[in-house]
VMD Tcl script that draws the C-alpha trace (Angstrom):
set ca {
  {18.57 1.68 -24.58}
  {17.46 0.99 -20.90}
  {14.82 3.06 -19.27}
  {16.47 6.00 -17.20}
  {14.57 8.65 -15.16}
  {15.46 12.04 -16.69}
  {13.03 14.56 -15.25}
  {13.25 16.90 -18.20}
  {9.51 17.22 -19.01}
  {8.09 20.07 -17.10}
  {4.37 19.39 -16.16}
  {4.64 15.88 -17.66}
  {4.97 17.04 -21.18}
  {8.11 15.73 -23.23}
  {9.32 18.73 -25.47}
  {11.33 19.04 -28.37}
  {14.71 18.49 -26.24}
  {13.22 15.14 -25.18}
  {12.54 14.27 -28.96}
  {16.14 15.17 -29.73}
  {17.74 13.30 -27.03}
  {15.77 10.20 -28.05}
  {16.26 10.83 -31.73}
  {20.13 10.99 -31.00}
  {20.30 7.42 -29.62}
  {18.53 6.06 -32.65}
  {20.86 7.93 -35.13}
  {23.50 6.52 -33.16}
  {22.62 2.98 -33.92}
  {20.55 1.75 -31.18}
  {17.69 -0.26 -32.45}
  {15.19 -0.17 -29.69}
  {14.84 2.61 -26.91}
  {12.74 1.82 -24.00}
  {11.80 5.22 -22.69}
  {12.18 6.53 -19.11}
  {9.28 5.57 -16.75}
  {6.23 7.17 -17.94}
  {3.22 8.18 -15.36}
  {0.07 6.25 -16.13}
  {-3.06 8.00 -15.87}
  {-3.60 7.57 -11.98}
  {-3.40 10.07 -9.47}
  {-0.62 8.60 -7.48}
  {1.46 7.08 -10.28}
  {4.64 9.12 -10.13}
  {5.67 11.77 -7.60}
  {7.43 14.22 -9.84}
  {6.00 16.97 -12.06}
  {8.93 16.58 -14.51}
  {8.52 12.98 -15.15}
  {6.58 12.62 -18.37}
  {3.16 10.95 -18.60}
  {1.16 9.23 -20.99}
  {-2.29 10.91 -20.78}
  {-3.65 14.34 -21.59}
  {-3.58 16.38 -24.98}
  {-0.23 18.17 -24.40}
  {1.51 15.08 -23.34}
  {0.21 13.20 -26.20}
  {1.39 15.90 -28.66}
  {4.81 15.71 -27.17}
  {5.06 11.91 -27.34}
  {4.10 11.95 -30.98}
  {7.14 14.19 -31.73}
  {9.38 11.71 -29.91}
  {8.10 8.81 -31.66}
  {8.14 10.53 -34.97}
  {11.75 11.77 -34.38}
  {12.90 8.08 -33.54}
  {11.20 6.48 -36.41}
  {12.48 9.12 -38.78}
  {16.11 8.07 -37.45}
  {15.24 4.33 -38.30}
  {14.79 3.37 -34.65}
  {11.91 1.60 -32.57}
  {10.64 3.08 -29.24}
  {8.30 1.86 -26.45}
  {7.26 3.52 -23.28}
  {7.81 2.20 -19.94}
  {4.51 2.41 -17.93}
  {5.13 3.36 -14.32}
  {3.32 3.49 -11.04}
  {5.64 3.92 -7.95}
  {3.19 2.40 -5.77}
  {4.53 2.31 -1.90}
  {7.59 4.51 -3.18}
  {5.16 7.49 -3.51}
  {6.77 10.42 -1.80}
  {10.46 9.14 -2.65}
  {11.09 11.74 -5.43}
  {9.78 14.84 -3.64}
  {6.87 16.33 -1.80}
  {3.53 14.97 -2.43}
  {-0.01 15.92 -1.71}
  {-0.81 14.37 1.63}
  {-4.47 14.00 0.47}
  {-3.44 11.60 -2.36}
  {-3.12 8.16 -0.98}
  {-0.31 5.91 -1.88}
  {-1.15 2.73 -3.47}
  {0.05 -0.32 -1.28}
  {-1.11 -3.77 -1.50}
  {-1.24 -3.92 2.26}
  {-0.41 -0.40 3.43}
  {3.23 -1.24 4.01}
  {6.27 0.49 2.58}
  {8.43 -2.70 3.05}
  {11.05 -3.68 5.41}
  {14.09 -1.44 5.06}
  {17.37 -2.94 4.55}
  {20.39 -2.04 2.32}
  {19.07 1.27 0.78}
  {20.34 4.49 -0.12}
  {17.04 6.22 1.03}
  {17.69 8.85 3.84}
  {16.60 7.86 7.23}
  {14.11 10.72 7.47}
  {12.29 9.60 4.27}
  {12.23 5.98 5.46}
  {10.81 6.91 8.93}
  {8.07 8.87 7.18}
  {7.36 6.20 4.42}
  {7.51 3.47 6.78}
  {4.19 4.56 8.46}
  {1.48 2.13 7.48}
  {-1.35 3.43 5.19}
  {-4.57 2.03 4.29}
  {-4.32 -1.20 2.13}
  {-5.57 -0.99 -1.59}
  {-9.31 -1.65 -1.96}
  {-10.89 -3.69 -4.65}
  {-11.91 -0.41 -6.15}
  {-8.32 0.81 -6.09}
  {-7.10 -2.38 -7.96}
  {-9.73 -1.91 -10.64}
  {-9.04 1.84 -11.01}
  {-5.24 1.03 -11.27}
  {-5.68 -1.66 -13.83}
  {-7.95 0.52 -15.90}
  {-5.33 3.35 -15.60}
  {-2.53 1.04 -17.21}
  {-5.13 0.24 -19.95}
  {-5.83 3.76 -20.71}
  {-2.21 4.74 -20.93}
  {-1.43 1.58 -23.19}
  {-4.10 2.72 -25.40}
  {-2.63 6.16 -25.51}
  {0.73 4.88 -26.22}
  {-0.82 2.91 -29.49}
  {-2.51 6.06 -30.40}
  {0.75 8.07 -30.86}
  {2.55 5.41 -32.60}
  {4.96 3.59 -30.04}
  {6.14 0.14 -31.22}
  {4.85 -1.65 -28.20}
  {4.59 -1.40 -24.49}
  {7.00 -1.70 -21.60}
  {5.89 -2.17 -18.05}
  {8.00 -1.18 -14.90}
  {7.48 -4.09 -12.37}
  {10.63 -4.20 -10.38}
  {12.61 -2.13 -7.93}
  {9.79 -2.24 -5.30}
  {7.49 -0.10 -7.12}
  {3.67 -0.99 -7.41}
  {3.50 -4.54 -9.41}
  {6.66 -5.71 -7.63}
  {5.04 -4.76 -4.23}
  {2.42 -7.29 -4.85}
  {5.05 -10.07 -5.35}
  {7.29 -9.05 -2.16}
  {6.27 -10.70 0.91}
  {7.22 -7.63 2.83}
  {4.72 -5.49 1.21}
  {1.85 -7.76 0.55}
  {0.32 -9.82 3.59}
  {-3.16 -9.87 2.09}
  {-4.79 -13.09 2.18}
  {-7.33 -12.93 -0.67}
  {-7.29 -13.27 -4.40}
  {-4.32 -10.76 -4.73}
  {-2.04 -12.02 -1.79}
  {-1.23 -15.23 0.27}
  {1.04 -17.66 -1.40}
  {3.28 -16.88 -4.28}
  {0.81 -17.68 -7.06}
  {-1.88 -15.45 -5.68}
  {0.45 -12.42 -5.17}
  {1.35 -12.80 -8.84}
  {-2.24 -12.25 -9.71}
  {-2.33 -8.63 -9.68}
  {0.65 -7.93 -12.03}
  {-0.61 -10.83 -14.52}
  {-3.85 -9.19 -14.72}
  {-2.22 -5.77 -15.61}
  {-0.58 -7.41 -18.41}
  {-3.74 -9.40 -19.40}
  {-5.57 -6.29 -19.43}
  {-3.14 -4.44 -21.66}
  {-2.61 -7.43 -23.89}
  {-6.61 -7.36 -24.53}
  {-6.50 -3.64 -25.18}
  {-3.41 -3.51 -27.68}
  {-3.96 -6.75 -29.62}
  {-1.89 -9.57 -30.03}
  {0.87 -7.96 -32.41}
  {2.61 -5.35 -30.32}
  {5.24 -6.76 -27.86}
  {4.87 -6.18 -24.29}
  {8.28 -5.94 -22.25}
  {8.04 -6.84 -18.54}
  {10.87 -5.46 -16.25}
  {11.11 -7.39 -12.98}
  {13.91 -7.79 -10.33}
  {14.62 -9.46 -7.16}
  {16.16 -6.41 -5.55}
  {14.04 -3.47 -4.17}
  {14.88 0.07 -3.66}
  {13.80 -0.61 -0.08}
  {16.19 -3.29 0.19}
  {19.00 -4.23 -2.38}
  {19.01 -7.75 -0.63}
  {15.43 -8.57 -1.00}
  {14.05 -11.41 -3.06}
  {10.58 -12.24 -4.86}
  {11.96 -15.98 -5.23}
  {14.45 -18.05 -3.37}
  {14.41 -20.82 -5.87}
  {14.14 -21.31 -9.64}
  {10.87 -23.05 -8.90}
  {9.51 -19.93 -7.07}
  {10.67 -17.79 -9.97}
  {9.08 -19.96 -12.25}
  {5.68 -19.45 -10.76}
  {5.76 -15.66 -11.12}
  {7.28 -15.68 -14.81}
  {5.14 -18.38 -16.27}
  {1.94 -16.66 -15.05}
  {3.20 -13.52 -16.59}
  {4.12 -14.91 -20.06}
  {0.82 -16.69 -19.91}
  {-0.94 -13.45 -19.69}
  {0.82 -11.80 -22.59}
  {4.32 -11.02 -21.82}
  {6.65 -11.37 -24.76}
  {10.10 -10.23 -23.32}
  {11.21 -10.57 -19.88}
  {13.45 -7.57 -18.83}
  {15.49 -9.13 -16.00}
  {16.86 -6.33 -14.04}
  {19.70 -6.82 -11.78}
  {22.33 -4.55 -10.09}
  {24.95 -6.51 -11.99}
  {23.76 -8.48 -15.03}
  {26.28 -11.03 -14.74}
  {25.64 -12.10 -11.03}
  {24.28 -15.57 -10.68}
  {20.79 -15.51 -9.53}
  {20.66 -18.69 -7.71}
  {23.18 -20.77 -5.61}
  {24.77 -23.58 -7.45}
  {24.39 -22.18 -10.85}
  {26.34 -19.45 -12.95}
  {23.02 -18.44 -14.77}
  {22.13 -14.82 -14.77}
  {18.50 -13.79 -13.82}
  {18.08 -13.13 -17.30}
  {19.37 -16.70 -18.15}
  {16.94 -18.36 -15.61}
  {13.87 -16.07 -17.07}
  {14.86 -17.78 -20.61}
  {15.37 -21.21 -19.30}
  {12.09 -21.35 -17.09}
  {9.67 -19.78 -19.57}
  {11.10 -20.17 -23.04}
  {10.40 -16.45 -23.77}
  {12.59 -13.86 -25.01}
  {14.68 -12.45 -22.26}
  {16.83 -9.28 -21.82}
  {19.69 -8.54 -19.51}
  {20.23 -5.23 -17.63}
  {22.62 -3.99 -15.07}
  {25.91 -2.38 -15.25}
  {26.89 -3.55 -18.53}
  {30.26 -2.10 -19.72}
  {30.79 -0.52 -16.22}
  {32.34 -1.88 -12.94}
  {30.21 -0.56 -10.53}
  {26.25 -0.74 -10.22}
  {24.08 2.43 -10.10}
  {24.43 3.11 -6.39}
  {27.61 1.85 -5.67}
  {30.16 4.88 -4.22}
  {32.83 5.96 -6.43}
  {33.10 6.45 -10.14}
  {32.54 3.55 -12.31}
  {35.07 2.57 -14.91}
  {34.65 0.99 -18.13}
  {34.42 -2.90 -18.14}
  {35.05 -5.16 -21.21}
  {31.80 -6.88 -22.86}
  {33.63 -10.43 -23.22}
  {31.13 -11.84 -20.72}
  {28.20 -10.13 -22.15}
  {29.09 -11.14 -25.78}
  {29.77 -14.93 -24.73}
  {26.45 -15.14 -23.10}
  {24.79 -13.79 -25.97}
  {26.61 -16.05 -28.42}
  {25.83 -18.93 -26.03}
  {21.95 -18.16 -26.21}
  {21.67 -17.66 -22.31}
  {19.77 -14.54 -23.03}
  {18.47 -12.75 -26.30}
  {18.94 -8.81 -25.75}
  {20.90 -6.68 -23.65}
  {19.71 -3.42 -22.43}
  {22.34 -0.52 -21.57}
  {21.46 2.27 -19.47}
  {24.14 4.75 -18.16}
  {26.43 4.43 -21.22}
  {23.86 5.68 -23.17}
  {23.95 8.87 -21.27}
  {27.85 9.20 -21.93}
  {27.77 8.67 -25.58}
  {24.58 8.98 -27.79}
  {26.45 6.91 -30.63}
  {26.94 4.15 -28.24}
  {25.86 1.16 -30.30}
  {28.30 2.20 -33.10}
  {31.25 2.90 -30.79}
  {30.76 -0.36 -29.11}
  {31.08 -2.27 -32.54}
  {34.58 -0.76 -32.53}
  {35.40 -2.34 -29.23}
  {35.60 0.82 -27.34}
  {33.62 1.47 -23.96}
  {32.99 4.83 -23.05}
  {33.65 6.43 -19.70}
  {30.71 7.62 -17.52}
  {30.83 10.29 -15.22}
  {27.69 10.73 -13.15}
  {27.78 14.52 -12.37}
  {28.34 15.53 -15.97}
  {26.33 12.88 -17.90}
  {23.31 12.22 -15.63}
  {22.54 15.89 -14.90}
  {21.79 17.26 -18.49}
  {19.87 15.94 -21.59}
  {22.08 15.71 -24.57}
}
mol new
graphics top color blue
foreach p $ca { graphics top sphere $p radius 0.5 }
foreach p [lrange $ca 0 end-1] q [lrange $ca 1 end] { graphics top cylinder $p $q radius 0.2 }
display resetview
């Protein structure tokens, strides 16, 4: 199950309804659940009070309930650690005294996006760049949250580092124009996300797996890229694997799209080919429209997905929206049936 923001945790605390929501997916045969993005222990991590956090006694107790429920149903579950970085304020009103974390104070060049013009105009005003102190504090916040995840019994750690959020913003030239250890050429722009991974790995040890979500596209611009060639992508991904990533979660708007000209390989396929690491495909699996495409998506067959899995192009498939439509998705897919997804009814409630 792919991470999906749900905003059903008032005060950042997941309750019994959240535990039941994840438990139902485990009971339905989903072997691995990656939670919705979870706020790390940092003031500007996530800009919604209804997004769960991974710090504080109440939230920790809530997550113990979630983890225990999923384990009792035979599933495995990892939290997706999240810091929104430049996109602070996109989900709602924020405290103007809390500074967004941006590598160079930049939101990013707007392109193909669904953000409204009034938000873009406000967000696109430059802020101060992250200081060395900011960087140290954010790394420490990731470590504390990873420690908390292990303490409540999660089975590993996932890191949200795509879609224009904080770690991704260090990789993107439009948001990182630094000329120091944390910016410059692509290798130096990779240093911050790699150091976050390295610090988490030191904290949790060698056994628990680390999943790392990356993407080419950004919410500021769906056409943006962190790598124009496989060689450039190799620089980024091999640095992350060397730092301790086990599974590369390759987020694409449509998982089957070729990542580079001249090859049919998907982003997940290139991740595996370039690094030898386990790779996971995600993006519109079983649906004919990506998340922000207009119109209602229709079910799509899984023949292409199954062929690529059988061919070993990638190792895992993460499915998001169809899990909202059908808690027993894993069992239903084994019958060859793909459920219909209706965003207004399925996304608006927790069931």
